[in-house]
C-alpha positions in Angstrom: -0.4 0.2 -0.1 1.5 3.2 -1.4 0.0 5.9 0.4 -3.1 6.9 2.4 -5.2 9.9 1.8 -6.7 12.5 4.5 -7.8 10.9 6.4 -8.8 7.0 5.6 -8.9 6.1 2.1 -6.1 3.7 1.0 -4.0 4.1 -2.5 -3.1 1.1 -3.4 -1.1 0.7 -6.6 -2.4 -2.4 -8.8 0.9 -2.5 -11.1 2.2 -5.8 -8.9 -0.2 -7.5 -9.6 -0.7 -6.5 -13.4 2.9 -7.5 -14.2 4.3 -9.6 -11.0 3.8 -13.4 -10.3 1.4 -14.9 -8.0 3.3 -13.6 -4.5 2.9 -10.3 -5.8 -1.1 -10.7 -6.6 -1.4 -12.3 -3.3 0.0 -9.4 -1.7 -2.0 -6.8 -3.5 -5.2 -8.9 -2.8 -4.9 -8.6 0.9 -4.5 -4.8 0.5 -7.8 -4.6 -2.0 -9.9 -7.2 1.1 -8.6 -4.8 3.9 -9.8 -1.4 1.9 -12.5 -3.0 1.1 -13.5 -4.7 4.9 -12.2 -1.8 6.9 -13.0 1.6 4.7 -15.1 0.0 1.4 -13.4 2.7 -0.9 -9.7 2.6 -2.3 -8.2 4.6 -4.7 -6.3 3.1 -7.6 -3.3 4.0 -9.6 -1.2 2.4 -12.3 -5.0 0.6 -13.1 -4.5 0.0 -17.1 -7.0 2.5 -18.1 -4.6 4.9 -19.6 -4.6 8.3 -18.5 -5.1 9.8 -22.6 -7.8 7.4 -22.4 -9.6 9.0 -19.5 -8.9 12.1 -20.7 -10.6 11.6 -24.3 -13.3 10.0 -22.1 -14.3 13.8 -20.5 -13.5 15.3 -23.4 -16.4 13.7 -25.0 -18.4 13.6 -21.9 -18.1 17.4 -22.1 -19.0 17.6 -26.0 -22.2 15.5 -25.1 -23.6 17.9 -22.7 -22.5 20.8 -24.1 -25.1 19.6 -26.6 -28.3 21.3 -27.2 -31.0 19.8 -25.1 -33.4 18.8 -28.2 -30.5 16.7 -29.5 -29.5 15.0 -26.2 -33.0 14.1 -25.8 -32.8 12.2 -29.0 -31.5 9.3 -26.7 -33.9 9.8 -24.0 -33.9 7.3 -21.0 -36.9 5.5 -21.7 -39.9 5.8 -18.4 -39.2 2.7 -16.6 -36.4 3.2 -13.9 -35.2 -0.3 -14.4 -33.9 0.5 -18.4 -31.3 2.4 -17.5 -29.8 3.7 -20.6 -30.0 6.6 -22.8 -30.1 10.4 -21.4 -31.7 11.9 -18.7 -32.2 15.7 -17.9 -32.0 17.9 -14.7 -34.3 16.8 -12.0 -35.0 13.6 -14.3 -33.5 11.2 -11.4 -33.3 11.5 -7.8 -31.1 9.1 -5.4 -32.8 7.7 -2.6 -31.6 5.2 -0.3 -33.8 2.2 0.9 -36.9 4.2 0.5 -39.2 2.1 -1.8 -42.6 3.8 -1.2 -44.5 6.2 -3.3 -44.7 8.9 -0.8 -41.5 8.6 0.6 -40.1 9.0 -3.0 -42.0 11.9 -3.4 -41.1 13.9 -0.3 -37.3 13.1 -1.3 -38.2 14.2 -5.1 -39.1 18.1 -3.9 -35.7 18.7 -3.0 -34.5 17.6 -6.9 -30.6 16.7 -7.7 -29.4 19.3 -10.1 -27.2 16.9 -12.6 -27.4 14.8 -15.6 -26.7 11.5 -16.9 -26.2 9.7 -20.1 -26.1 6.0 -19.4 -24.3 3.2 -21.4 -24.2 -0.8 -21.5 -22.6 -3.5 -23.2 -23.4 -3.3 -27.2 -24.4 -6.7 -27.3 -26.8 -6.7 -24.6 -29.9 -7.9 -25.8 -32.1 -7.3 -22.6 -30.8 -4.0 -22.3 -30.2 -1.8 -25.9 -27.8 0.9 -25.5 -30.0 4.2 -26.5 -27.9 6.6 -28.7 -28.3 9.9 -29.8 -27.9 9.6 -33.9 -24.0 9.6 -35.2 -24.4 13.1 -37.1 -25.1 14.6 -34.1 -21.4 13.9 -32.3 -19.8 12.0 -35.0 -17.3 9.3 -32.8 -19.1 9.2 -29.8 -20.7 5.8 -29.9 -17.5 4.2 -30.9 -15.3 5.7 -28.7 -17.6 4.5 -25.2 -18.2 1.2 -26.9 -13.9 1.0 -26.8 -13.8 2.7 -23.4 -16.6 0.3 -22.0 -14.2 -2.7 -22.7 -11.4 -1.4 -21.5 -13.0 -0.5 -18.0 -13.9 -4.5 -18.3 -10.6 -5.6 -18.6 -9.8 -3.5 -15.2 -12.9 -5.2 -13.6 -11.2 -8.4 -14.8 -8.4 -7.9 -12.6 -10.1 -6.2 -9.5 -12.9 -9.5 -9.3 -9.7 -11.7 -9.5 -7.9 -9.6 -6.3 -11.6 -9.4 -4.5 -11.8 -13.5 -4.5 -8.3 -14.2 -3.7 -8.3 -11.3 -0.9 -11.4 -13.4 0.7 -9.9 -16.4 0.8 -11.9 -18.2 -2.2 -10.9 -19.6 -5.8 -9.7 -17.1 -8.1 -12.3 -17.3 -10.7 -15.1 -17.3 -8.1 -17.0 -14.4 -9.2 -14.9 -13.7 -12.4 -17.8 -16.8 -12.8 -20.8 -14.2 -12.1 -19.7 -11.3 -14.1 -19.3 -13.3 -17.6 -21.9 -10.9 -19.6 -20.7 -7.7 -18.8 -24.1 -6.2 -18.1 -22.0 -3.5 -16.6 -23.1 0.2 -16.9 -20.7 3.1 -18.2 -22.0 6.4 -16.8 -21.6 9.8 -17.9 -22.5 12.5 -15.5 -22.5 16.5 -15.3 -23.6 18.4 -12.7 -24.0 22.0 -13.9 -23.5 25.2 -12.2 -26.0 25.7 -9.1 -26.6 28.9 -6.7 -24.7 28.5 -3.4 -27.9 29.4 -1.6 -30.0 26.6 -3.1 -27.6 24.2 -1.8 -26.9 25.6 1.6 -31.1 26.0 2.1 -31.9 22.7 0.8 -33.8 23.2 -2.2 -31.4 20.9 -4.0 -29.0 18.8 -4.2 -26.3 16.8 -6.4 -26.4 13.7 -4.9 -27.8 12.7 -1.7 -26.3 10.1 0.1 -26.6 5.9 -1.2 -25.3 2.3 -1.7 -24.4 1.6 -5.5 -26.3 -1.1 -6.2 -23.8 -3.7 -8.1 -20.4 -5.6 -7.2 -18.9 -2.7 -7.2 -17.8 1.0 -9.0 -14.9 2.0 -10.6 -15.3 5.9 -10.7 -13.2 8.5 -12.7 -13.9 12.3 -11.4 -12.5 15.2 -12.6 -10.3 17.7 -10.4 -13.3 19.6 -9.3 -14.0 17.5 -6.8 -17.0 17.0 -4.2 -17.2 13.5 -3.5 -17.3 13.0 0.0 -17.7 9.1 2.0 -18.9 8.4 5.5 -16.9 6.9 8.2 -17.7 3.2 8.3 -17.4 3.3 12.3 -19.2 7.0 13.0 -23.0 7.2 11.1 -23.4 10.8 9.5 -19.6 11.8 9.2 -18.5 12.4 5.8 -15.0 12.9 4.7 -13.9 14.1 1.2 -12.4 11.9 -1.3 -10.9 14.8 -3.5 -9.4 13.7 -7.0 -5.9 12.4 -7.0 -4.3 12.4 -10.4 -3.4 9.3 -12.0 -6.1 6.8 -9.8 -9.6 5.9 -10.3 -11.8 5.3 -7.1 -13.2 2.3 -6.5 -15.7 1.2 -4.1 -18.6 -1.9 -2.8 -21.7 -2.0 -4.0 -24.6 -3.7 -2.2 -24.5 -6.9 -4.2 -20.7 -8.0 -2.7 -21.7 -6.3 1.0 -24.9 -9.0 0.8 -22.5 -12.4 -1.0 -20.3 -11.3 2.2 -22.9 -10.9 4.7 -21.1 -7.5 5.6 -18.0 -8.8 5.4 -16.8 -6.4 2.8 -18.6 -2.6 3.3 -20.7 -1.0 0.6 -20.6 2.5 2.3 -22.5 5.4 2.1 -21.1 9.0 -0.1 -22.8 11.5 -1.7 -21.5 14.7 -4.0 -21.8 18.3 -2.2 -21.3 21.5 -3.3 -17.8 21.1 -4.4 -15.5 24.5 -4.1 -17.7 27.9 -5.0 -16.6 30.4 -7.0 -17.6 34.1 -6.7 -19.6 35.6 -9.4 -19.3 38.7 -10.7 -21.8 40.7 -13.1 -20.7 43.8 -14.2 -18.3 45.0 -11.2 -21.3 43.8 -8.8 -21.1 40.3 -6.3 -24.1 38.3 -7.1 -23.5 35.7 -4.8 -21.1 32.4 -5.2 -21.9 29.1 -7.5 -20.8 25.7 -7.9 -18.1 25.0 -10.8 -19.6 22.5 -13.3 -18.0 19.1 -12.3 -17.8 15.4 -14.5 -17.3 12.9 -13.3 -17.6 8.9 -15.2 -18.5 5.7 -12.6 -18.2 2.1 -14.2 -20.8 0.4 -12.6 -20.1 -3.6 -12.4 -23.0 -6.4 -11.8 -23.0 -9.6 -12.0 -25.0 -11.3 -14.5 -28.5 -10.6 -14.3 -29.9 -14.3 -13.1 -27.4 -15.6 -11.6 -27.8 -16.2 -7.5 -26.9 -13.6 -5.0 -26.7 -15.6 -1.7 -24.7 -15.9 1.2 -20.9 -16.8 0.9 -20.8 -20.2 3.2 -17.5 -19.1 4.7 -19.2 -15.6 5.9 -21.9 -17.3 7.6 -21.8 -19.5 11.0 -23.1 -20.1 14.5 -22.9 -16.9 16.0 -22.7 -15.1 12.4 -26.4 -15.5 10.8 -26.9 -14.9 7.4 -28.3 -11.0 6.7 -30.2 -11.4 3.8 -32.4 -14.0 1.6 -31.2 -15.4 -2.2 -31.7 -12.8 -4.8 -30.7 -12.4 -8.5 -29.2 -8.6 -9.7 -32.1 -8.4 -12.2 -34.9 -8.5 -8.6 -32.2 -6.2 -6.6 -30.8 -3.5 -9.3 -34.6 -2.9 -10.9 -35.8 -2.3 -7.5 -33.3 0.1 -6.6 -33.6 2.0 -10.0 -37.2 2.4 -10.1 -37.6 4.1 -7.1 -34.6 6.4 -8.5 -37.2 7.1 -11.8 
């Protein structure tokens, strides 16, 4: 482990696991396991996704969100929450944490999330086909992100091997559950918003929540705003700032269910990044956030595989905490509440 961020998220160098032998692989696997057990998050460096490719992804994302709404809405997110593809405008989605009744969801939607998004999946996914804007709207956009999706999938393979080894399982255990690559690459744009709306609770970036699947690989820009809850101190959130050359990885709910809470699906949120003073004609007009972009890659198991507590994670004095469920059921339940 090469370093610790302030105050607790470890930085893990994946280079020994990518290029070394079994001893190096096992050592990195232990570091990954410890991070996900005690924090739920880790920064990873030398992860195999070239920085110039990440930079290009952010460039394409910026170009997409700069398009007129008429162009972006040519790839509309379907009305169903579970069909998570295409473009969602500001206010369309509201992240809620384990709230499923209509009144509770309606109450939380009174404070909108000020963000817009575009969802991309596996081009070979027949169940949930991608919804693209026309090629002439942004030539090259579709081709780039189809390739970027595959590159991130290679990093997914390494991380799944490391998690399995760290838990004392067969190296291919989790890979066997992720054959179909039913993952999701998400482009996120948080436009500038007035400080007053955020401080008075009239608007949010993203409220505190956990992710749904196995894990999330996040590329973020230098603006900041991501905060991670302390596992042992509820409602205490620490900044997870941008660190050049790294991605942020965190555990999702399904892996926490698999491991019977041995690995933590940690609450996190996006708050107001540093504010800038708005000057209109020499007169101060208050503060606004800077625009922020991020690209999370959500890793999920094959939709119809059964996720149940591992035998090594239960026993006398350690009862199973969850019933078995499929990713199709669980993720649809969470997404339908969000939309």
